[in-house]
Chimera marker file (.cmm) of the C-alpha trace (Angstrom):
<marker_set name="trace">
<marker id="1" x="106.681" y="50.295" z="99.247" r="1" g="1" b="0" radius="0.5"/>
<marker id="2" x="109.661" y="52.601" z="97.723" r="1" g="1" b="0" radius="0.5"/>
<marker id="3" x="108.795" y="54.892" z="95.441" r="1" g="1" b="0" radius="0.5"/>
<marker id="4" x="111.059" y="57.338" z="93.044" r="1" g="1" b="0" radius="0.5"/>
<marker id="5" x="110.899" y="60.906" z="92.927" r="1" g="1" b="0" radius="0.5"/>
<marker id="6" x="112.449" y="62.395" z="89.315" r="1" g="1" b="0" radius="0.5"/>
<marker id="7" x="113.446" y="66.196" z="89.213" r="1" g="1" b="0" radius="0.5"/>
<marker id="8" x="113.160" y="67.890" z="85.779" r="1" g="1" b="0" radius="0.5"/>
<marker id="9" x="116.030" y="70.446" z="84.865" r="1" g="1" b="0" radius="0.5"/>
<marker id="10" x="117.190" y="71.666" z="81.756" r="1" g="1" b="0" radius="0.5"/>
<marker id="11" x="120.908" y="72.426" z="81.065" r="1" g="1" b="0" radius="0.5"/>
<marker id="12" x="122.391" y="75.201" z="79.490" r="1" g="1" b="0" radius="0.5"/>
<marker id="13" x="125.790" y="74.439" z="77.859" r="1" g="1" b="0" radius="0.5"/>
<marker id="14" x="127.399" y="77.957" z="78.504" r="1" g="1" b="0" radius="0.5"/>
<marker id="15" x="126.754" y="81.637" z="79.071" r="1" g="1" b="0" radius="0.5"/>
<marker id="16" x="126.717" y="81.964" z="74.917" r="1" g="1" b="0" radius="0.5"/>
<marker id="17" x="123.559" y="79.777" z="74.840" r="1" g="1" b="0" radius="0.5"/>
<marker id="18" x="121.520" y="81.977" z="76.877" r="1" g="1" b="0" radius="0.5"/>
<marker id="19" x="118.810" y="84.459" z="75.745" r="1" g="1" b="0" radius="0.5"/>
<marker id="20" x="119.240" y="88.086" z="75.913" r="1" g="1" b="0" radius="0.5"/>
<marker id="21" x="117.489" y="88.464" z="78.952" r="1" g="1" b="0" radius="0.5"/>
<marker id="22" x="119.072" y="85.394" z="80.712" r="1" g="1" b="0" radius="0.5"/>
<marker id="23" x="122.286" y="87.139" z="79.737" r="1" g="1" b="0" radius="0.5"/>
<marker id="24" x="120.972" y="90.270" z="81.575" r="1" g="1" b="0" radius="0.5"/>
<marker id="25" x="120.375" y="88.512" z="84.832" r="1" g="1" b="0" radius="0.5"/>
<marker id="26" x="123.871" y="86.074" z="84.467" r="1" g="1" b="0" radius="0.5"/>
<marker id="27" x="125.664" y="89.622" z="84.043" r="1" g="1" b="0" radius="0.5"/>
<marker id="28" x="123.876" y="91.434" z="86.962" r="1" g="1" b="0" radius="0.5"/>
<marker id="29" x="124.071" y="88.288" z="89.160" r="1" g="1" b="0" radius="0.5"/>
<marker id="30" x="128.002" y="88.301" z="88.530" r="1" g="1" b="0" radius="0.5"/>
<marker id="31" x="127.894" y="91.828" z="88.830" r="1" g="1" b="0" radius="0.5"/>
<marker id="32" x="126.884" y="92.122" z="92.623" r="1" g="1" b="0" radius="0.5"/>
<marker id="33" x="128.425" y="88.940" z="93.295" r="1" g="1" b="0" radius="0.5"/>
<marker id="34" x="131.892" y="90.774" z="93.313" r="1" g="1" b="0" radius="0.5"/>
<marker id="35" x="130.707" y="92.995" z="96.065" r="1" g="1" b="0" radius="0.5"/>
<marker id="36" x="129.499" y="90.243" z="98.277" r="1" g="1" b="0" radius="0.5"/>
<marker id="37" x="130.320" y="90.482" z="101.910" r="1" g="1" b="0" radius="0.5"/>
<marker id="38" x="132.343" y="87.045" z="102.449" r="1" g="1" b="0" radius="0.5"/>
<marker id="39" x="135.255" y="87.650" z="104.624" r="1" g="1" b="0" radius="0.5"/>
<marker id="40" x="134.748" y="84.114" z="106.412" r="1" g="1" b="0" radius="0.5"/>
<marker id="41" x="133.906" y="81.734" z="103.711" r="1" g="1" b="0" radius="0.5"/>
<marker id="42" x="135.229" y="83.746" z="101.046" r="1" g="1" b="0" radius="0.5"/>
<marker id="43" x="132.310" y="82.305" z="98.898" r="1" g="1" b="0" radius="0.5"/>
<marker id="44" x="130.910" y="84.914" z="97.022" r="1" g="1" b="0" radius="0.5"/>
<marker id="45" x="127.180" y="84.618" z="95.808" r="1" g="1" b="0" radius="0.5"/>
<marker id="46" x="125.119" y="86.977" z="93.666" r="1" g="1" b="0" radius="0.5"/>
<marker id="47" x="121.355" y="86.749" z="93.198" r="1" g="1" b="0" radius="0.5"/>
<marker id="48" x="119.492" y="88.922" z="90.200" r="1" g="1" b="0" radius="0.5"/>
<marker id="49" x="115.484" y="88.727" z="89.660" r="1" g="1" b="0" radius="0.5"/>
<marker id="50" x="113.612" y="89.715" z="87.159" r="1" g="1" b="0" radius="0.5"/>
<marker id="51" x="110.067" y="91.406" z="87.758" r="1" g="1" b="0" radius="0.5"/>
<marker id="52" x="107.073" y="91.421" z="86.027" r="1" g="1" b="0" radius="0.5"/>
<marker id="53" x="107.649" y="95.034" z="85.363" r="1" g="1" b="0" radius="0.5"/>
<marker id="54" x="110.852" y="94.315" z="83.872" r="1" g="1" b="0" radius="0.5"/>
<marker id="55" x="113.212" y="95.563" z="86.518" r="1" g="1" b="0" radius="0.5"/>
<marker id="56" x="116.162" y="93.459" z="87.188" r="1" g="1" b="0" radius="0.5"/>
<marker id="57" x="116.830" y="93.228" z="91.147" r="1" g="1" b="0" radius="0.5"/>
<marker id="58" x="120.191" y="92.257" z="92.741" r="1" g="1" b="0" radius="0.5"/>
<marker id="59" x="121.717" y="91.202" z="96.099" r="1" g="1" b="0" radius="0.5"/>
<marker id="60" x="124.728" y="89.288" z="97.291" r="1" g="1" b="0" radius="0.5"/>
<marker id="61" x="125.752" y="87.231" z="100.884" r="1" g="1" b="0" radius="0.5"/>
<marker id="62" x="126.152" y="89.085" z="103.719" r="1" g="1" b="0" radius="0.5"/>
<marker id="63" x="128.057" y="87.177" z="106.063" r="1" g="1" b="0" radius="0.5"/>
<marker id="64" x="128.201" y="87.919" z="109.998" r="1" g="1" b="0" radius="0.5"/>
<marker id="65" x="131.128" y="86.606" z="112.502" r="1" g="1" b="0" radius="0.5"/>
<marker id="66" x="127.900" y="85.403" z="114.397" r="1" g="1" b="0" radius="0.5"/>
<marker id="67" x="127.212" y="82.920" z="111.451" r="1" g="1" b="0" radius="0.5"/>
<marker id="68" x="123.524" y="82.342" z="111.787" r="1" g="1" b="0" radius="0.5"/>
<marker id="69" x="123.069" y="86.120" z="111.544" r="1" g="1" b="0" radius="0.5"/>
<marker id="70" x="124.383" y="86.137" z="107.412" r="1" g="1" b="0" radius="0.5"/>
<marker id="71" x="122.037" y="85.933" z="105.008" r="1" g="1" b="0" radius="0.5"/>
<marker id="72" x="122.644" y="84.602" z="101.451" r="1" g="1" b="0" radius="0.5"/>
<marker id="73" x="122.129" y="85.920" z="98.376" r="1" g="1" b="0" radius="0.5"/>
<marker id="74" x="118.953" y="84.674" z="97.577" r="1" g="1" b="0" radius="0.5"/>
<marker id="75" x="117.195" y="85.752" z="100.374" r="1" g="1" b="0" radius="0.5"/>
<marker id="76" x="118.836" y="89.210" z="100.538" r="1" g="1" b="0" radius="0.5"/>
<marker id="77" x="117.289" y="89.609" z="97.044" r="1" g="1" b="0" radius="0.5"/>
<marker id="78" x="113.875" y="87.960" z="97.503" r="1" g="1" b="0" radius="0.5"/>
<marker id="79" x="113.344" y="89.830" z="101.356" r="1" g="1" b="0" radius="0.5"/>
<marker id="80" x="114.245" y="93.275" z="99.587" r="1" g="1" b="0" radius="0.5"/>
<marker id="81" x="111.950" y="92.989" z="96.642" r="1" g="1" b="0" radius="0.5"/>
<marker id="82" x="109.024" y="91.665" z="99.266" r="1" g="1" b="0" radius="0.5"/>
<marker id="83" x="109.331" y="94.833" z="100.875" r="1" g="1" b="0" radius="0.5"/>
<marker id="84" x="109.825" y="97.385" z="98.186" r="1" g="1" b="0" radius="0.5"/>
<marker id="85" x="107.420" y="95.413" z="95.481" r="1" g="1" b="0" radius="0.5"/>
<marker id="86" x="105.097" y="93.371" z="97.613" r="1" g="1" b="0" radius="0.5"/>
<marker id="87" x="102.653" y="93.213" z="94.686" r="1" g="1" b="0" radius="0.5"/>
<marker id="88" x="104.919" y="92.646" z="91.736" r="1" g="1" b="0" radius="0.5"/>
<marker id="89" x="105.670" y="89.030" z="90.728" r="1" g="1" b="0" radius="0.5"/>
<marker id="90" x="108.766" y="87.546" z="90.303" r="1" g="1" b="0" radius="0.5"/>
<marker id="91" x="109.408" y="86.093" z="87.075" r="1" g="1" b="0" radius="0.5"/>
<marker id="92" x="113.060" y="84.789" z="86.734" r="1" g="1" b="0" radius="0.5"/>
<marker id="93" x="115.636" y="84.360" z="89.725" r="1" g="1" b="0" radius="0.5"/>
<marker id="94" x="119.367" y="83.692" z="88.932" r="1" g="1" b="0" radius="0.5"/>
<marker id="95" x="122.102" y="82.986" z="91.758" r="1" g="1" b="0" radius="0.5"/>
<marker id="96" x="125.939" y="82.446" z="90.606" r="1" g="1" b="0" radius="0.5"/>
<marker id="97" x="128.446" y="81.510" z="93.442" r="1" g="1" b="0" radius="0.5"/>
<marker id="98" x="131.947" y="80.283" z="93.483" r="1" g="1" b="0" radius="0.5"/>
<marker id="99" x="134.813" y="80.892" z="95.761" r="1" g="1" b="0" radius="0.5"/>
<marker id="100" x="136.199" y="84.470" z="95.656" r="1" g="1" b="0" radius="0.5"/>
<marker id="101" x="139.617" y="83.843" z="93.877" r="1" g="1" b="0" radius="0.5"/>
<marker id="102" x="138.564" y="80.733" z="92.217" r="1" g="1" b="0" radius="0.5"/>
<marker id="103" x="136.417" y="79.679" z="88.959" r="1" g="1" b="0" radius="0.5"/>
<marker id="104" x="134.665" y="76.919" z="88.902" r="1" g="1" b="0" radius="0.5"/>
<marker id="105" x="132.003" y="75.157" z="86.917" r="1" g="1" b="0" radius="0.5"/>
<marker id="106" x="130.092" y="73.780" z="89.013" r="1" g="1" b="0" radius="0.5"/>
<marker id="107" x="126.265" y="75.201" z="89.290" r="1" g="1" b="0" radius="0.5"/>
<marker id="108" x="125.809" y="76.692" z="92.667" r="1" g="1" b="0" radius="0.5"/>
<marker id="109" x="122.084" y="75.637" z="93.780" r="1" g="1" b="0" radius="0.5"/>
<marker id="110" x="119.977" y="78.072" z="96.439" r="1" g="1" b="0" radius="0.5"/>
<marker id="111" x="120.707" y="76.319" z="100.200" r="1" g="1" b="0" radius="0.5"/>
<marker id="112" x="117.677" y="74.764" z="101.995" r="1" g="1" b="0" radius="0.5"/>
<marker id="113" x="116.597" y="78.001" z="103.858" r="1" g="1" b="0" radius="0.5"/>
<marker id="114" x="116.645" y="80.123" z="100.520" r="1" g="1" b="0" radius="0.5"/>
<marker id="115" x="114.562" y="77.086" z="98.565" r="1" g="1" b="0" radius="0.5"/>
<marker id="116" x="112.054" y="77.769" z="101.328" r="1" g="1" b="0" radius="0.5"/>
<marker id="117" x="111.953" y="81.086" z="100.981" r="1" g="1" b="0" radius="0.5"/>
<marker id="118" x="111.532" y="81.251" z="97.164" r="1" g="1" b="0" radius="0.5"/>
<marker id="119" x="108.916" y="79.242" z="97.883" r="1" g="1" b="0" radius="0.5"/>
<marker id="120" x="107.090" y="81.327" z="99.910" r="1" g="1" b="0" radius="0.5"/>
<marker id="121" x="107.202" y="83.871" z="97.238" r="1" g="1" b="0" radius="0.5"/>
<marker id="122" x="106.138" y="81.412" z="94.696" r="1" g="1" b="0" radius="0.5"/>
<marker id="123" x="103.142" y="80.584" z="96.677" r="1" g="1" b="0" radius="0.5"/>
<marker id="124" x="102.466" y="84.177" z="97.608" r="1" g="1" b="0" radius="0.5"/>
<marker id="125" x="101.963" y="85.008" z="93.914" r="1" g="1" b="0" radius="0.5"/>
<marker id="126" x="100.248" y="81.953" z="92.661" r="1" g="1" b="0" radius="0.5"/>
<marker id="127" x="102.919" y="81.701" z="89.725" r="1" g="1" b="0" radius="0.5"/>
<marker id="128" x="106.084" y="79.767" z="89.324" r="1" g="1" b="0" radius="0.5"/>
<marker id="129" x="109.307" y="81.542" z="89.392" r="1" g="1" b="0" radius="0.5"/>
<marker id="130" x="112.182" y="80.253" z="86.967" r="1" g="1" b="0" radius="0.5"/>
<marker id="131" x="115.216" y="79.494" z="88.625" r="1" g="1" b="0" radius="0.5"/>
<marker id="132" x="118.811" y="79.666" z="87.339" r="1" g="1" b="0" radius="0.5"/>
<marker id="133" x="121.894" y="78.687" z="88.726" r="1" g="1" b="0" radius="0.5"/>
<marker id="134" x="125.563" y="79.017" z="88.020" r="1" g="1" b="0" radius="0.5"/>
<marker id="135" x="129.062" y="79.028" z="88.823" r="1" g="1" b="0" radius="0.5"/>
<marker id="136" x="131.275" y="81.994" z="86.906" r="1" g="1" b="0" radius="0.5"/>
<marker id="137" x="131.962" y="79.332" z="84.117" r="1" g="1" b="0" radius="0.5"/>
<marker id="138" x="130.536" y="76.571" z="82.591" r="1" g="1" b="0" radius="0.5"/>
<marker id="139" x="126.842" y="74.699" z="82.316" r="1" g="1" b="0" radius="0.5"/>
<marker id="140" x="124.056" y="76.603" z="83.876" r="1" g="1" b="0" radius="0.5"/>
<marker id="141" x="121.220" y="74.783" z="85.231" r="1" g="1" b="0" radius="0.5"/>
<marker id="142" x="117.061" y="76.040" z="85.153" r="1" g="1" b="0" radius="0.5"/>
<marker id="143" x="114.171" y="74.873" z="86.702" r="1" g="1" b="0" radius="0.5"/>
<marker id="144" x="110.494" y="76.089" z="85.746" r="1" g="1" b="0" radius="0.5"/>
<marker id="145" x="109.638" y="76.122" z="89.560" r="1" g="1" b="0" radius="0.5"/>
<marker id="146" x="111.284" y="76.098" z="93.159" r="1" g="1" b="0" radius="0.5"/>
<marker id="147" x="109.097" y="73.198" z="93.822" r="1" g="1" b="0" radius="0.5"/>
<marker id="148" x="111.367" y="70.941" z="91.580" r="1" g="1" b="0" radius="0.5"/>
<marker id="149" x="114.288" y="71.898" z="93.819" r="1" g="1" b="0" radius="0.5"/>
<marker id="150" x="112.024" y="71.091" z="96.665" r="1" g="1" b="0" radius="0.5"/>
<marker id="151" x="109.884" y="68.133" z="95.931" r="1" g="1" b="0" radius="0.5"/>
<marker id="152" x="108.445" y="67.677" z="99.412" r="1" g="1" b="0" radius="0.5"/>
<marker id="153" x="107.806" y="71.368" z="99.919" r="1" g="1" b="0" radius="0.5"/>
<marker id="154" x="106.266" y="72.895" z="103.156" r="1" g="1" b="0" radius="0.5"/>
<marker id="155" x="103.799" y="75.761" z="102.261" r="1" g="1" b="0" radius="0.5"/>
<marker id="156" x="101.037" y="77.448" z="104.325" r="1" g="1" b="0" radius="0.5"/>
<marker id="157" x="98.541" y="75.085" z="102.758" r="1" g="1" b="0" radius="0.5"/>
<marker id="158" x="99.514" y="72.834" z="105.816" r="1" g="1" b="0" radius="0.5"/>
<marker id="159" x="98.553" y="75.391" z="108.874" r="1" g="1" b="0" radius="0.5"/>
<link id1="1" id2="2" r="1" g="1" b="0" radius="0.2"/>
<link id1="2" id2="3" r="1" g="1" b="0" radius="0.2"/>
<link id1="3" id2="4" r="1" g="1" b="0" radius="0.2"/>
<link id1="4" id2="5" r="1" g="1" b="0" radius="0.2"/>
<link id1="5" id2="6" r="1" g="1" b="0" radius="0.2"/>
<link id1="6" id2="7" r="1" g="1" b="0" radius="0.2"/>
<link id1="7" id2="8" r="1" g="1" b="0" radius="0.2"/>
<link id1="8" id2="9" r="1" g="1" b="0" radius="0.2"/>
<link id1="9" id2="10" r="1" g="1" b="0" radius="0.2"/>
<link id1="10" id2="11" r="1" g="1" b="0" radius="0.2"/>
<link id1="11" id2="12" r="1" g="1" b="0" radius="0.2"/>
<link id1="12" id2="13" r="1" g="1" b="0" radius="0.2"/>
<link id1="13" id2="14" r="1" g="1" b="0" radius="0.2"/>
<link id1="14" id2="15" r="1" g="1" b="0" radius="0.2"/>
<link id1="15" id2="16" r="1" g="1" b="0" radius="0.2"/>
<link id1="16" id2="17" r="1" g="1" b="0" radius="0.2"/>
<link id1="17" id2="18" r="1" g="1" b="0" radius="0.2"/>
<link id1="18" id2="19" r="1" g="1" b="0" radius="0.2"/>
<link id1="19" id2="20" r="1" g="1" b="0" radius="0.2"/>
<link id1="20" id2="21" r="1" g="1" b="0" radius="0.2"/>
<link id1="21" id2="22" r="1" g="1" b="0" radius="0.2"/>
<link id1="22" id2="23" r="1" g="1" b="0" radius="0.2"/>
<link id1="23" id2="24" r="1" g="1" b="0" radius="0.2"/>
<link id1="24" id2="25" r="1" g="1" b="0" radius="0.2"/>
<link id1="25" id2="26" r="1" g="1" b="0" radius="0.2"/>
<link id1="26" id2="27" r="1" g="1" b="0" radius="0.2"/>
<link id1="27" id2="28" r="1" g="1" b="0" radius="0.2"/>
<link id1="28" id2="29" r="1" g="1" b="0" radius="0.2"/>
<link id1="29" id2="30" r="1" g="1" b="0" radius="0.2"/>
<link id1="30" id2="31" r="1" g="1" b="0" radius="0.2"/>
<link id1="31" id2="32" r="1" g="1" b="0" radius="0.2"/>
<link id1="32" id2="33" r="1" g="1" b="0" radius="0.2"/>
<link id1="33" id2="34" r="1" g="1" b="0" radius="0.2"/>
<link id1="34" id2="35" r="1" g="1" b="0" radius="0.2"/>
<link id1="35" id2="36" r="1" g="1" b="0" radius="0.2"/>
<link id1="36" id2="37" r="1" g="1" b="0" radius="0.2"/>
<link id1="37" id2="38" r="1" g="1" b="0" radius="0.2"/>
<link id1="38" id2="39" r="1" g="1" b="0" radius="0.2"/>
<link id1="39" id2="40" r="1" g="1" b="0" radius="0.2"/>
<link id1="40" id2="41" r="1" g="1" b="0" radius="0.2"/>
<link id1="41" id2="42" r="1" g="1" b="0" radius="0.2"/>
<link id1="42" id2="43" r="1" g="1" b="0" radius="0.2"/>
<link id1="43" id2="44" r="1" g="1" b="0" radius="0.2"/>
<link id1="44" id2="45" r="1" g="1" b="0" radius="0.2"/>
<link id1="45" id2="46" r="1" g="1" b="0" radius="0.2"/>
<link id1="46" id2="47" r="1" g="1" b="0" radius="0.2"/>
<link id1="47" id2="48" r="1" g="1" b="0" radius="0.2"/>
<link id1="48" id2="49" r="1" g="1" b="0" radius="0.2"/>
<link id1="49" id2="50" r="1" g="1" b="0" radius="0.2"/>
<link id1="50" id2="51" r="1" g="1" b="0" radius="0.2"/>
<link id1="51" id2="52" r="1" g="1" b="0" radius="0.2"/>
<link id1="52" id2="53" r="1" g="1" b="0" radius="0.2"/>
<link id1="53" id2="54" r="1" g="1" b="0" radius="0.2"/>
<link id1="54" id2="55" r="1" g="1" b="0" radius="0.2"/>
<link id1="55" id2="56" r="1" g="1" b="0" radius="0.2"/>
<link id1="56" id2="57" r="1" g="1" b="0" radius="0.2"/>
<link id1="57" id2="58" r="1" g="1" b="0" radius="0.2"/>
<link id1="58" id2="59" r="1" g="1" b="0" radius="0.2"/>
<link id1="59" id2="60" r="1" g="1" b="0" radius="0.2"/>
<link id1="60" id2="61" r="1" g="1" b="0" radius="0.2"/>
<link id1="61" id2="62" r="1" g="1" b="0" radius="0.2"/>
<link id1="62" id2="63" r="1" g="1" b="0" radius="0.2"/>
<link id1="63" id2="64" r="1" g="1" b="0" radius="0.2"/>
<link id1="64" id2="65" r="1" g="1" b="0" radius="0.2"/>
<link id1="65" id2="66" r="1" g="1" b="0" radius="0.2"/>
<link id1="66" id2="67" r="1" g="1" b="0" radius="0.2"/>
<link id1="67" id2="68" r="1" g="1" b="0" radius="0.2"/>
<link id1="68" id2="69" r="1" g="1" b="0" radius="0.2"/>
<link id1="69" id2="70" r="1" g="1" b="0" radius="0.2"/>
<link id1="70" id2="71" r="1" g="1" b="0" radius="0.2"/>
<link id1="71" id2="72" r="1" g="1" b="0" radius="0.2"/>
<link id1="72" id2="73" r="1" g="1" b="0" radius="0.2"/>
<link id1="73" id2="74" r="1" g="1" b="0" radius="0.2"/>
<link id1="74" id2="75" r="1" g="1" b="0" radius="0.2"/>
<link id1="75" id2="76" r="1" g="1" b="0" radius="0.2"/>
<link id1="76" id2="77" r="1" g="1" b="0" radius="0.2"/>
<link id1="77" id2="78" r="1" g="1" b="0" radius="0.2"/>
<link id1="78" id2="79" r="1" g="1" b="0" radius="0.2"/>
<link id1="79" id2="80" r="1" g="1" b="0" radius="0.2"/>
<link id1="80" id2="81" r="1" g="1" b="0" radius="0.2"/>
<link id1="81" id2="82" r="1" g="1" b="0" radius="0.2"/>
<link id1="82" id2="83" r="1" g="1" b="0" radius="0.2"/>
<link id1="83" id2="84" r="1" g="1" b="0" radius="0.2"/>
<link id1="84" id2="85" r="1" g="1" b="0" radius="0.2"/>
<link id1="85" id2="86" r="1" g="1" b="0" radius="0.2"/>
<link id1="86" id2="87" r="1" g="1" b="0" radius="0.2"/>
<link id1="87" id2="88" r="1" g="1" b="0" radius="0.2"/>
<link id1="88" id2="89" r="1" g="1" b="0" radius="0.2"/>
<link id1="89" id2="90" r="1" g="1" b="0" radius="0.2"/>
<link id1="90" id2="91" r="1" g="1" b="0" radius="0.2"/>
<link id1="91" id2="92" r="1" g="1" b="0" radius="0.2"/>
<link id1="92" id2="93" r="1" g="1" b="0" radius="0.2"/>
<link id1="93" id2="94" r="1" g="1" b="0" radius="0.2"/>
<link id1="94" id2="95" r="1" g="1" b="0" radius="0.2"/>
<link id1="95" id2="96" r="1" g="1" b="0" radius="0.2"/>
<link id1="96" id2="97" r="1" g="1" b="0" radius="0.2"/>
<link id1="97" id2="98" r="1" g="1" b="0" radius="0.2"/>
<link id1="98" id2="99" r="1" g="1" b="0" radius="0.2"/>
<link id1="99" id2="100" r="1" g="1" b="0" radius="0.2"/>
<link id1="100" id2="101" r="1" g="1" b="0" radius="0.2"/>
<link id1="101" id2="102" r="1" g="1" b="0" radius="0.2"/>
<link id1="102" id2="103" r="1" g="1" b="0" radius="0.2"/>
<link id1="103" id2="104" r="1" g="1" b="0" radius="0.2"/>
<link id1="104" id2="105" r="1" g="1" b="0" radius="0.2"/>
<link id1="105" id2="106" r="1" g="1" b="0" radius="0.2"/>
<link id1="106" id2="107" r="1" g="1" b="0" radius="0.2"/>
<link id1="107" id2="108" r="1" g="1" b="0" radius="0.2"/>
<link id1="108" id2="109" r="1" g="1" b="0" radius="0.2"/>
<link id1="109" id2="110" r="1" g="1" b="0" radius="0.2"/>
<link id1="110" id2="111" r="1" g="1" b="0" radius="0.2"/>
<link id1="111" id2="112" r="1" g="1" b="0" radius="0.2"/>
<link id1="112" id2="113" r="1" g="1" b="0" radius="0.2"/>
<link id1="113" id2="114" r="1" g="1" b="0" radius="0.2"/>
<link id1="114" id2="115" r="1" g="1" b="0" radius="0.2"/>
<link id1="115" id2="116" r="1" g="1" b="0" radius="0.2"/>
<link id1="116" id2="117" r="1" g="1" b="0" radius="0.2"/>
<link id1="117" id2="118" r="1" g="1" b="0" radius="0.2"/>
<link id1="118" id2="119" r="1" g="1" b="0" radius="0.2"/>
<link id1="119" id2="120" r="1" g="1" b="0" radius="0.2"/>
<link id1="120" id2="121" r="1" g="1" b="0" radius="0.2"/>
<link id1="121" id2="122" r="1" g="1" b="0" radius="0.2"/>
<link id1="122" id2="123" r="1" g="1" b="0" radius="0.2"/>
<link id1="123" id2="124" r="1" g="1" b="0" radius="0.2"/>
<link id1="124" id2="125" r="1" g="1" b="0" radius="0.2"/>
<link id1="125" id2="126" r="1" g="1" b="0" radius="0.2"/>
<link id1="126" id2="127" r="1" g="1" b="0" radius="0.2"/>
<link id1="127" id2="128" r="1" g="1" b="0" radius="0.2"/>
<link id1="128" id2="129" r="1" g="1" b="0" radius="0.2"/>
<link id1="129" id2="130" r="1" g="1" b="0" radius="0.2"/>
<link id1="130" id2="131" r="1" g="1" b="0" radius="0.2"/>
<link id1="131" id2="132" r="1" g="1" b="0" radius="0.2"/>
<link id1="132" id2="133" r="1" g="1" b="0" radius="0.2"/>
<link id1="133" id2="134" r="1" g="1" b="0" radius="0.2"/>
<link id1="134" id2="135" r="1" g="1" b="0" radius="0.2"/>
<link id1="135" id2="136" r="1" g="1" b="0" radius="0.2"/>
<link id1="136" id2="137" r="1" g="1" b="0" radius="0.2"/>
<link id1="137" id2="138" r="1" g="1" b="0" radius="0.2"/>
<link id1="138" id2="139" r="1" g="1" b="0" radius="0.2"/>
<link id1="139" id2="140" r="1" g="1" b="0" radius="0.2"/>
<link id1="140" id2="141" r="1" g="1" b="0" radius="0.2"/>
<link id1="141" id2="142" r="1" g="1" b="0" radius="0.2"/>
<link id1="142" id2="143" r="1" g="1" b="0" radius="0.2"/>
<link id1="143" id2="144" r="1" g="1" b="0" radius="0.2"/>
<link id1="144" id2="145" r="1" g="1" b="0" radius="0.2"/>
<link id1="145" id2="146" r="1" g="1" b="0" radius="0.2"/>
<link id1="146" id2="147" r="1" g="1" b="0" radius="0.2"/>
<link id1="147" id2="148" r="1" g="1" b="0" radius="0.2"/>
<link id1="148" id2="149" r="1" g="1" b="0" radius="0.2"/>
<link id1="149" id2="150" r="1" g="1" b="0" radius="0.2"/>
<link id1="150" id2="151" r="1" g="1" b="0" radius="0.2"/>
<link id1="151" id2="152" r="1" g="1" b="0" radius="0.2"/>
<link id1="152" id2="153" r="1" g="1" b="0" radius="0.2"/>
<link id1="153" id2="154" r="1" g="1" b="0" radius="0.2"/>
<link id1="154" id2="155" r="1" g="1" b="0" radius="0.2"/>
<link id1="155" id2="156" r="1" g="1" b="0" radius="0.2"/>
<link id1="156" id2="157" r="1" g="1" b="0" radius="0.2"/>
<link id1="157" id2="158" r="1" g="1" b="0" radius="0.2"/>
<link id1="158" id2="159" r="1" g="1" b="0" radius="0.2"/>
</marker_set>
């Protein structure tokens, strides 16, 4: 028997269509992206998270010559939040990625490892995290939860 799985997400046409909070997150992710350490891939990613206390926390990808030793922007940010704000919920996550010297209009989603890490924190706080992903210019995608991007997810309930 074959079944179909649909993913629900919203599209936002461009930066101008974002609300004020979303613009702050976009701007913060864009700014931190500029100082990403990406000498090998030259693909810079920035992440901004809105916490329930109103604070915005940012992070960028950090590469390493031993490739598995680097870390994506989303995990850099979420692990820092987990270490420094262990009891504060994450409300929104905004990620922007693009090649260093190019403007792309393709929204850049979190990789599989980042999706799994975001799922861990979403499960821990028992509340969804809105996920936005974008490039520097163009359409922005928004999901209500990481589970929309990771429908067959593995969490602690299986252990």
